[in-house]
SEPA-227303 format. One line per field, with one value per residue (C-alpha): residue number from 1; chain; x, y, z. Coordinates in pm, whole numbers, plus 50000, padded with zeros to 5 digits. Last residue first. Layout:
<sites>
sefi	c(NUM, ...)
drenkol	c(A, ...)
x	c(X, ...)
y	c(Y, ...)
z	c(Z, ...)
</sites>
This chain:
<sites>
sefi	c(552, 551, 550, 549, 548, 547, 546, 545, 544, 543, 542, 541, 540, 539, 538, 537, 536, 535, 534, 533, 532, 531, 530, 529, 528, 527, 526, 525, 524, 523, 522, 521, 520, 519, 518, 517, 516, 515, 514, 513, 512, 511, 510, 509, 508, 507, 506, 505, 504, 503, 502, 501, 500, 499, 498, 497, 496, 495, 494, 493, 492, 491, 490, 489, 488, 487, 486, 485, 484, 483, 482, 481, 480, 479, 478, 477, 476, 475, 474, 473, 472, 471, 470, 469, 468, 467, 466, 465, 464, 463, 462, 461, 460, 459, 458, 457, 456, 455, 454, 453, 452, 451, 450, 449, 448, 447, 446, 445, 444, 443, 442, 441, 440, 439, 438, 437, 436, 435, 434, 433, 432, 431, 430, 429, 428, 427, 426, 425, 424, 423, 422, 421, 420, 419, 418, 417, 416, 415, 414, 413, 412, 411, 410, 409, 408, 407, 406, 405, 404, 403, 402, 401, 400, 399, 398, 397, 396, 395, 394, 393, 392, 391, 390, 389, 388, 387, 386, 385, 384, 383, 382, 381, 380, 379, 378, 377, 376, 375, 374, 373, 372, 371, 370, 369, 368, 367, 366, 365, 364, 363, 362, 361, 360, 359, 358, 357, 356, 355, 354, 353, 352, 351, 350, 349, 348, 347, 346, 345, 344, 343, 342, 341, 340, 339, 338, 337, 336, 335, 334, 333, 332, 331, 330, 329, 328, 327, 326, 325, 324, 323, 322, 321, 320, 319, 318, 317, 316, 315, 314, 313, 312, 311, 310, 309, 308, 307, 306, 305, 304, 303, 302, 301, 300, 299, 298, 297, 296, 295, 294, 293, 292, 291, 290, 289, 288, 287, 286, 285, 284, 283, 282, 281, 280, 279, 278, 277, 276, 275, 274, 273, 272, 271, 270, 269, 268, 267, 266, 265, 264, 263, 262, 261, 260, 259, 258, 257, 256, 255, 254, 253, 252, 251, 250, 249, 248, 247, 246, 245, 244, 243, 242, 241, 240, 239, 238, 237, 236, 235, 234, 233, 232, 231, 230, 229, 228, 227, 226, 225, 224, 223, 222, 221, 220, 219, 218, 217, 216, 215, 214, 213, 212, 211, 210, 209, 208, 207, 206, 205, 204, 203, 202, 201, 200, 199, 198, 197, 196, 195, 194, 193, 192, 191, 190, 189, 188, 187, 186, 185, 184, 183, 182, 181, 180, 179, 178, 177, 176, 175, 174, 173, 172, 171, 170, 169, 168, 167, 166, 165, 164, 163, 162, 161, 160, 159, 158, 157, 156, 155, 154, 153, 152, 151, 150, 149, 148, 147, 146, 145, 144, 143, 142, 141, 140, 139, 138, 137, 136, 135, 134, 133, 132, 131, 130, 129, 128, 127, 126, 125, 124, 123, 122, 121, 120, 119, 118, 117, 116, 115, 114, 113, 112, 111, 110, 109, 108, 107, 106, 105, 104, 103, 102, 101, 100, 99, 98, 97, 96, 95, 94, 93, 92, 91, 90, 89, 88, 87, 86, 85, 84, 83, 82, 81, 80, 79, 78, 77, 76, 75, 74, 73, 72, 71, 70, 69, 68, 67, 66, 65, 64, 63, 62, 61, 60, 59, 58, 57, 56, 55, 54, 53, 52, 51, 50, 49, 48, 47, 46, 45, 44, 43, 42, 41, 40, 39, 38, 37, 36, 35, 34, 33, 32, 31, 30, 29, 28, 27, 26, 25, 24, 23, 22, 21, 20, 19, 18, 17, 16, 15, 14, 13, 12, 11, 10, 9, 8, 7, 6, 5, 4, 3, 2, 1)
drenkol	c(A, A, A, A, A, A, A, A, A, A, A, A, A, A, A, A, A, A, A, A, A, A, A, A, A, A, A, A, A, A, A, A, A, A, A, A, A, A, A, A, A, A, A, A, A, A, A, A, A, A, A, A, A, A, A, A, A, A, A, A, A, A, A, A, A, A, A, A, A, A, A, A, A, A, A, A, A, A, A, A, A, A, A, A, A, A, A, A, A, A, A, A, A, A, A, A, A, A, A, A, A, A, A, A, A, A, A, A, A, A, A, A, A, A, A, A, A, A, A, A, A, A, A, A, A, A, A, A, A, A, A, A, A, A, A, A, A, A, A, A, A, A, A, A, A, A, A, A, A, A, A, A, A, A, A, A, A, A, A, A, A, A, A, A, A, A, A, A, A, A, A, A, A, A, A, A, A, A, A, A, A, A, A, A, A, A, A, A, A, A, A, A, A, A, A, A, A, A, A, A, A, A, A, A, A, A, A, A, A, A, A, A, A, A, A, A, A, A, A, A, A, A, A, A, A, A, A, A, A, A, A, A, A, A, A, A, A, A, A, A, A, A, A, A, A, A, A, A, A, A, A, A, A, A, A, A, A, A, A, A, A, A, A, A, A, A, A, A, A, A, A, A, A, A, A, A, A, A, A, A, A, A, A, A, A, A, A, A, A, A, A, A, A, A, A, A, A, A, A, A, A, A, A, A, A, A, A, A, A, A, A, A, A, A, A, A, A, A, A, A, A, A, A, A, A, A, A, A, A, A, A, A, A, A, A, A, A, A, A, A, A, A, A, A, A, A, A, A, A, A, A, A, A, A, A, A, A, A, A, A, A, A, A, A, A, A, A, A, A, A, A, A, A, A, A, A, A, A, A, A, A, A, A, A, A, A, A, A, A, A, A, A, A, A, A, A, A, A, A, A, A, A, A, A, A, A, A, A, A, A, A, A, A, A, A, A, A, A, A, A, A, A, A, A, A, A, A, A, A, A, A, A, A, A, A, A, A, A, A, A, A, A, A, A, A, A, A, A, A, A, A, A, A, A, A, A, A, A, A, A, A, A, A, A, A, A, A, A, A, A, A, A, A, A, A, A, A, A, A, A, A, A, A, A, A, A, A, A, A, A, A, A, A, A, A, A, A, A, A, A, A, A, A, A, A, A, A, A, A, A, A, A, A, A, A, A, A, A, A, A, A, A, A, A, A, A, A, A, A, A, A, A, A, A, A, A, A, A, A, A, A, A, A, A, A, A, A, A, A, A, A, A)
x	c(04060, 04254, 04143, 03868, 04063, 04026, 03877, 03944, 03829, 04011, 03897, 03943, 04256, 04328, 04410, 04595, 04761, 05005, 05369, 05346, 05393, 05732, 05882, 06117, 06201, 06362, 06214, 06286, 06111, 05804, 05819, 05691, 05305, 05106, 04823, 04760, 04609, 04406, 04376, 04361, 04610, 04606, 04907, 05176, 05093, 05088, 04888, 04534, 04457, 04647, 04757, 04417, 04479, 04415, 04795, 04908, 04693, 04890, 05215, 05117, 05030, 05100, 05435, 05525, 05528, 05741, 06031, 06095, 06078, 06335, 06264, 06376, 06340, 06780, 06692, 06425, 06208, 06329, 06216, 06156, 05849, 05612, 05762, 05967, 06014, 06163, 06035, 05784, 05573, 05687, 05490, 05220, 05147, 05228, 04933, 04674, 04345, 04361, 04433, 04183, 03933, 04106, 04329, 04620, 04853, 05179, 05218, 05428, 05562, 05709, 06091, 06260, 06507, 06184, 06028, 06331, 06259, 05923, 05970, 05643, 05805, 06094, 06230, 05889, 05995, 06369, 06180, 05945, 05583, 05374, 05463, 05783, 05869, 05442, 05380, 05656, 05549, 05123, 05074, 05401, 05510, 05149, 05142, 05340, 05051, 05238, 05007, 05208, 05189, 05158, 05306, 05430, 05771, 05808, 05577, 05810, 06105, 05886, 05786, 06093, 06227, 05957, 05612, 05485, 05304, 05139, 04779, 04719, 04844, 04731, 04651, 04772, 04613, 04866, 05034, 04735, 04795, 04486, 04516, 04885, 04799, 04523, 04808, 05046, 04762, 04628, 04974, 05024, 04746, 04745, 05131, 05041, 04805, 05113, 05268, 04951, 04809, 04630, 04379, 04390, 04329, 04199, 04142, 03877, 03969, 03739, 03920, 04035, 03774, 03565, 03935, 03904, 03613, 03770, 04127, 04025, 03785, 04067, 04289, 03950, 03932, 03892, 04176, 04175, 04460, 04396, 04751, 04762, 05004, 05389, 05616, 05340, 05412, 05732, 05640, 05370, 05219, 04796, 04615, 04346, 04645, 04420, 04730, 04818, 04494, 04265, 04295, 04189, 04007, 03935, 03903, 03661, 03759, 03785, 03473, 03451, 03320, 03428, 03386, 03060, 03039, 02700, 02810, 03044, 02748, 02733, 03101, 03046, 02766, 02917, 03140, 02923, 02690, 03094, 03156, 02812, 02505, 02395, 02566, 02423, 02632, 03043, 03250, 03202, 03405, 03349, 03627, 03566, 03749, 03648, 03786, 03672, 03620, 03205, 03137, 03000, 02781, 02776, 03045, 02740, 02436, 02604, 02707, 02407, 02238, 02493, 02467, 02069, 02079, 02275, 02457, 02660, 02740, 02925, 03208, 03547, 03838, 03711, 04047, 04052, 04088, 04147, 04374, 04522, 04463, 04159, 04042, 04055, 03867, 03622, 03531, 03475, 03236, 02993, 03058, 02920, 02683, 02512, 02514, 02746, 02944, 02737, 02543, 02827, 02886, 02490, 02438, 02684, 02577, 02239, 02362, 02583, 02580, 02807, 03052, 03122, 03111, 03310, 03651, 03730, 03445, 03585, 03256, 03421, 03183, 03212, 03526, 03658, 03955, 03805, 03660, 03666, 03391, 03559, 03528, 03118, 03062, 02836, 02684, 02830, 02590, 02507, 02134, 02165, 01977, 02179, 02523, 02475, 02379, 02667, 02859, 03045, 03405, 03459, 03718, 03822, 03752, 04126, 04055, 03841, 03413, 03276, 02901, 02701, 02328, 02166, 02004, 02409, 02518, 02839, 03039, 02923, 03174, 03461, 03268, 03234, 03603, 03919, 04235, 04368, 04581, 04923, 04938, 04662, 04803, 04734, 04311, 04188, 03974, 03809, 03501, 03151, 02868, 02570, 02257, 01944, 01733, 01666, 01562, 01754, 02091, 02301, 02349, 02527, 02770, 02885, 02930, 03107, 03349, 03326, 03460, 03729, 03898, 03951, 04034, 04424, 04443, 04108, 04165, 04050, 03898, 04022, 03878, 03907, 03579, 03663, 03750, 04130, 04182, 04296, 04547, 04424, 04093, 03735, 03486, 03160, 02968, 02971, 03357, 03294, 03106, 03418, 03664, 03419, 03422, 03663, 04012, 04351, 04517, 04520, 04599, 04772, 04651, 04949, 05198, 05206, 05423, 05230, 05328, 05219, 04981, 04620, 04825, 04572, 04684, 04414, 04457, 04430, 04618, 04748, 05073, 05106, 05186, 05604, 05598, 05468, 05706, 05646, 05315, 05104, 04771, 04572, 04286, 03924, 03785, 04113, 04457, 04798, 04990, 05279, 05683, 05785, 05955, 05973, 05910, 06040, 06050, 05631, 05608, 05470, 05680, 05553, 05685, 05675, 05349, 05144, 04855, 04749, 04326, 04226, 03832, 03639)
y	c(36121, 36015, 36037, 35785, 35607, 35652, 35477, 35488, 35234, 35055, 34758, 34785, 35135, 35236, 35450, 35656, 35422, 35635, 35485, 35423, 35015, 35041, 35304, 35072, 34956, 35231, 35330, 35214, 34917, 35022, 35317, 35618, 35791, 35407, 35382, 34963, 34885, 34668, 34649, 34307, 34115, 34012, 34281, 34311, 34462, 34186, 33999, 33956, 33718, 33480, 33462, 33379, 32965, 33112, 33007, 33190, 33473, 33510, 33471, 33759, 34061, 34059, 33736, 33904, 34239, 34070, 33904, 34278, 34447, 34162, 33838, 33820, 33444, 33530, 33782, 33622, 33828, 34150, 34308, 34681, 34591, 34612, 34343, 34351, 34057, 34365, 34267, 33977, 34244, 34543, 34314, 34235, 34650, 34758, 34487, 34604, 34522, 34516, 34257, 33907, 34174, 34049, 33778, 33977, 33836, 33689, 33506, 33194, 32907, 32645, 32635, 32535, 32897, 33100, 32866, 32972, 33329, 33308, 33210, 33256, 33204, 33073, 33341, 33303, 32925, 32941, 33278, 33096, 32900, 33139, 33305, 33499, 33505, 33448, 33758, 33961, 33888, 33918, 34175, 34259, 33917, 33844, 34011, 33804, 33543, 33288, 33132, 32884, 32674, 32304, 32135, 31830, 31797, 32195, 32066, 31801, 32019, 32304, 32074, 31938, 32280, 32346, 32560, 32732, 32935, 32733, 33045, 32908, 32578, 32568, 32298, 32444, 32179, 32126, 31817, 31629, 31224, 31130, 30738, 30906, 31283, 31209, 31077, 31317, 31596, 31394, 31403, 31791, 31921, 31636, 31695, 32128, 31983, 31934, 32249, 32475, 32711, 32519, 32649, 32482, 32590, 32358, 32384, 32245, 32033, 31752, 31506, 31735, 31869, 31475, 31385, 31662, 31512, 31162, 31238, 31418, 31161, 30927, 31276, 31331, 31701, 32085, 31944, 32156, 32256, 32387, 32401, 32665, 32954, 32899, 32780, 32569, 32136, 32079, 31913, 31948, 32193, 32214, 32556, 32618, 32859, 33159, 33300, 33054, 33018, 32736, 32396, 32173, 32460, 32368, 32588, 32552, 32680, 32926, 33063, 33387, 33746, 34137, 34012, 33771, 33440, 33262, 32957, 32874, 32787, 32458, 32336, 32446, 32234, 31949, 31966, 31928, 31663, 31500, 31617, 31446, 31558, 31883, 32232, 32354, 32331, 32425, 32188, 32315, 32646, 32812, 33052, 33359, 33498, 33894, 34151, 34510, 34833, 34841, 35065, 34943, 34678, 34347, 34277, 34446, 34225, 33883, 33920, 34024, 33698, 33463, 33587, 33559, 33180, 33090, 32713, 32725, 33121, 33053, 33194, 33172, 33267, 33532, 33573, 33983, 34125, 34521, 34600, 34930, 34981, 35237, 34997, 34723, 34912, 35046, 34719, 34636, 34885, 34788, 34454, 34515, 34767, 34446, 34260, 33926, 33994, 34186, 33816, 33614, 33860, 33846, 33486, 33488, 33636, 33506, 33138, 33097, 32735, 32873, 32960, 32634, 32409, 32701, 32737, 32803, 32975, 33123, 33214, 33069, 32722, 32557, 32301, 32428, 32510, 32748, 32560, 32701, 32518, 32461, 32101, 31979, 31785, 31942, 31973, 32261, 32421, 32641, 32707, 32980, 33256, 33096, 33176, 33501, 33635, 33434, 33639, 33573, 33517, 33439, 33265, 33127, 33453, 33557, 33924, 33802, 33781, 33968, 33814, 33995, 33888, 34103, 34032, 34026, 34304, 34529, 34404, 34049, 34087, 34017, 33741, 33596, 33553, 33770, 33574, 33721, 33991, 34080, 33878, 34146, 34107, 33759, 33852, 33949, 34169, 34222, 34181, 34356, 34185, 34319, 34113, 34238, 34140, 34529, 34658, 35005, 34955, 35242, 35225, 34883, 35028, 35290, 34967, 34808, 35126, 35140, 34757, 34734, 35050, 34907, 34637, 34824, 34852, 34960, 34969, 35380, 35317, 35513, 35726, 35690, 35607, 35251, 35181, 35194, 35030, 35098, 34828, 34638, 34494, 34694, 34769, 34786, 34644, 34817, 34673, 34353, 34395, 34570, 34270, 34038, 33979, 33818, 33809, 33591, 33575, 33983, 34011, 34388, 34551, 34551, 34839, 35227, 35482, 35813, 36163, 36100, 35953, 36165, 36203, 36053, 36037, 35975, 35690, 35706, 35316, 35041, 35218, 35455, 35130, 35179, 35518, 35597, 35400, 35029, 34827, 34684, 34623, 34602, 34529, 34673, 34819, 34948, 34983, 35134, 35150, 35415, 35465, 35147, 34894, 34463, 34344, 33989, 34009, 34108, 34260, 34537, 34840, 35117, 35477, 35818, 35738, 35762, 35630, 35528, 35528, 35355, 35445, 35088)
z	c(63893, 63646, 63249, 63085, 62842, 62485, 62203, 61846, 61568, 61394, 61432, 61853, 61917, 62286, 62538, 62565, 62804, 63110, 63187, 63484, 63451, 63305, 63584, 63756, 63385, 63313, 63046, 62643, 62619, 62725, 62508, 62714, 62629, 62506, 62273, 62282, 61971, 61724, 61400, 61380, 61123, 60765, 60765, 61090, 61446, 61691, 61970, 61776, 61429, 61375, 61715, 61827, 61954, 62307, 62422, 62156, 62231, 62576, 62376, 62095, 62367, 62694, 62732, 62430, 62631, 62927, 62682, 62540, 62888, 62989, 63232, 63600, 63720, 63852, 64055, 64272, 64500, 64512, 64887, 64856, 65214, 64871, 64652, 64404, 64031, 63808, 63477, 63641, 63830, 63533, 63294, 63537, 63602, 63240, 63163, 63396, 63531, 63956, 64167, 64224, 63992, 63773, 63756, 63697, 63346, 63304, 62949, 62853, 62567, 62834, 62626, 62922, 62932, 62859, 63175, 63371, 63335, 63358, 63692, 63845, 64219, 64235, 64500, 64729, 64697, 64848, 65092, 65302, 65125, 65316, 65563, 65504, 65127, 65065, 65268, 65137, 64750, 64863, 64604, 64460, 64309, 64316, 64017, 63827, 63794, 63545, 63195, 63115, 62792, 62747, 62488, 62621, 62611, 62774, 63051, 63144, 63165, 63396, 63546, 63658, 63755, 63959, 63955, 64250, 64053, 63768, 63762, 63502, 63355, 62974, 62714, 62373, 62207, 61919, 61889, 61930, 62025, 62168, 62416, 62512, 62504, 62683, 62949, 62963, 62966, 63276, 63420, 63385, 63535, 63872, 63872, 63896, 64262, 64328, 64239, 64412, 64246, 63944, 63731, 63511, 63086, 62817, 62500, 62288, 61957, 62044, 62209, 62465, 62542, 62609, 62793, 63058, 63277, 63232, 63318, 63650, 63729, 63890, 64107, 64323, 64213, 64433, 64608, 64946, 65096, 65444, 65572, 65878, 65932, 65889, 65620, 65383, 65219, 65180, 65047, 64760, 64777, 64743, 64749, 65023, 65278, 65138, 65058, 64839, 64703, 64589, 64410, 64047, 63861, 63572, 63220, 62943, 62497, 62266, 62290, 62089, 62167, 61976, 61615, 61706, 61832, 61872, 61674, 61913, 62196, 61975, 62048, 62443, 62404, 62258, 62504, 62768, 62624, 62667, 63046, 63088, 63175, 63412, 63512, 63805, 64046, 63922, 63715, 63356, 63399, 63103, 62861, 62758, 62525, 62477, 62293, 62385, 62374, 62309, 62075, 61782, 62048, 61941, 62274, 62515, 62365, 62310, 62682, 62833, 62579, 62748, 63075, 63005, 62892, 63245, 63286, 62862, 62897, 63250, 63256, 63484, 63286, 63081, 62865, 62805, 62457, 62335, 62707, 62660, 63054, 63075, 62752, 63016, 63286, 63019, 62896, 63279, 63327, 63013, 63113, 63455, 63409, 63179, 63511, 63505, 63817, 64031, 64016, 64172, 64425, 64513, 64466, 64719, 65019, 64993, 64979, 65227, 65168, 64847, 65071, 65180, 64860, 64664, 64796, 65174, 65478, 65791, 65981, 66313, 66322, 66663, 66721, 67006, 66870, 66603, 66325, 65979, 65681, 65386, 65425, 65426, 65785, 65916, 66278, 66367, 66160, 65864, 65799, 65574, 65811, 66150, 65937, 65821, 66130, 66289, 66091, 65710, 65601, 65249, 65073, 64722, 64531, 64543, 64708, 64991, 65019, 65347, 65401, 65650, 65773, 65966, 66276, 66546, 66378, 66302, 66596, 66475, 66204, 66455, 66590, 66281, 66225, 66105, 66131, 66490, 66468, 66348, 66001, 65903, 65534, 65542, 65638, 65320, 65186, 64838, 64900, 65064, 65103, 65363, 65431, 65372, 65614, 65764, 65405, 65450, 65406, 65427, 65757, 65675, 65455, 65735, 65978, 65631, 65670, 66068, 66036, 65787, 65904, 66283, 66149, 65949, 65619, 65435, 65081, 64857, 64569, 64281, 64003, 63618, 63511, 63514, 63893, 64005, 64286, 64590, 64854, 65118, 64986, 65211, 64828, 64902, 64598, 64240, 64235, 64230, 63927, 63723, 63812, 63821, 63467, 63561, 63388, 63322, 62963, 62978, 62577, 62527, 62156, 61984, 62052, 61954, 62101, 62121, 61943, 61603, 61784, 61684, 61303, 61129, 60690, 60517, 60239, 59878, 59781, 59914, 59821, 60156, 60311, 60299, 60215, 60540, 60721, 60773, 60879, 60690, 60528, 60891, 60907, 61135, 60704, 60644, 60797, 60766, 61061, 61000, 61210, 61226, 61421, 61451, 61104, 61061, 61486, 61430, 61810, 61641, 61821, 61700, 61712, 61720, 61557, 61275, 61182, 60828, 60704, 60434, 60295, 60232)
</sites>
């Protein structure tokens, strides 16, 4: 086992006992030590690698919440508002008007040879077009009256379909499924809110799901992560327990020697198709860990408790939504959630709870408190993910109960203006993603992209938490800004902590995995506004170099 010593302009370790270095000694994929050349050379004969001599090395970024769909959705026609990076370094350009949306979908419709095949597109968000009527089936009928059309929204919580899709799916105005959008006359308008309604249009819904779980999606997802300096990604939407084929694809991808990413997958135990009691599902998750390998882990489960703020389907406390129509939807019965979560808590399985609305966070916090009274677990690290409108009182309770927060900091940029002007109003928009308050109250927190809701990229999530800037130039909550150092913690050691993996990854110190992000500049020294523009050379995963695709 040969020793390689990597030399860098600077190494930021995130190890408070040894914060900076210039050299890292690596053997068999693990770190022997970080320090000066003299300090690490004592481990024995070595080869000196100068590839990164002019670069800055930080711990490999740990994306705390994303989905394989970040790559899979980009295999479908993209109609999002903002440009998106692709795995090969090229850019998928955004759609910024209804006319452009219709023209783009018309072009895609002409490419389909089978007249019965549905047209499925992803990434659209009507909130960016507030000066237009909300997208309905009548808009999509302009593209085709005969071909079913399914447009997935950026949040993943909504879709809009045309009349043909409703008809072929046998979805009618007489149905009472919650989440079916209706016009002023009670007729279906083509908007589907949350999976119970979206899943009624199976041909479109399944295409989105299948595109996210293919061998190509895994390969491209790994490339997207590598391009962004990410070495470990939390996939918070897994179905490996449910679908053996998906488990097989993930196992195969992560066992390949050149795969550049570790995946920590959290399965969702409440999707249609799961059978048996939650006690049985907890046992199945523990059995799933027999399939783990060097790049694949199954730390826990995720429950989805509500929808999205920009989709008006998150559940908010008083005074509810500022403007717009409230479709707040709780995706579990409160009395049942304790029973759902109990088997996992008792089995020592980490739980992440999707809560965009702060009323939903009350349910999550109440549930954890009840379970801790029944079965004390002093190191559970259960996490509220998104946690966008967390109140000060909720943060104080979370700190006492040991609950972590995983903030969706990218919302400050992608929807910050909309939150200020439309969804929650100025005061709550300024308190969105309250990283500084969490730091003050002692709540461990990370920040994330929720890719493909927003693009994968830890430097961007850091930039958002540090600058809190919107596209209009508005600063959302000066008092909630955090330092670049705290933001770097949020995308490295803190994110690893939430998954009980901080003893393996998240910092550069002896005994840990040799996982590094290779940057061209120091994120702690550049102007805060420049953080997201730092170029990424690539990554080192377990001592193996993976160079990023060059921008095209």
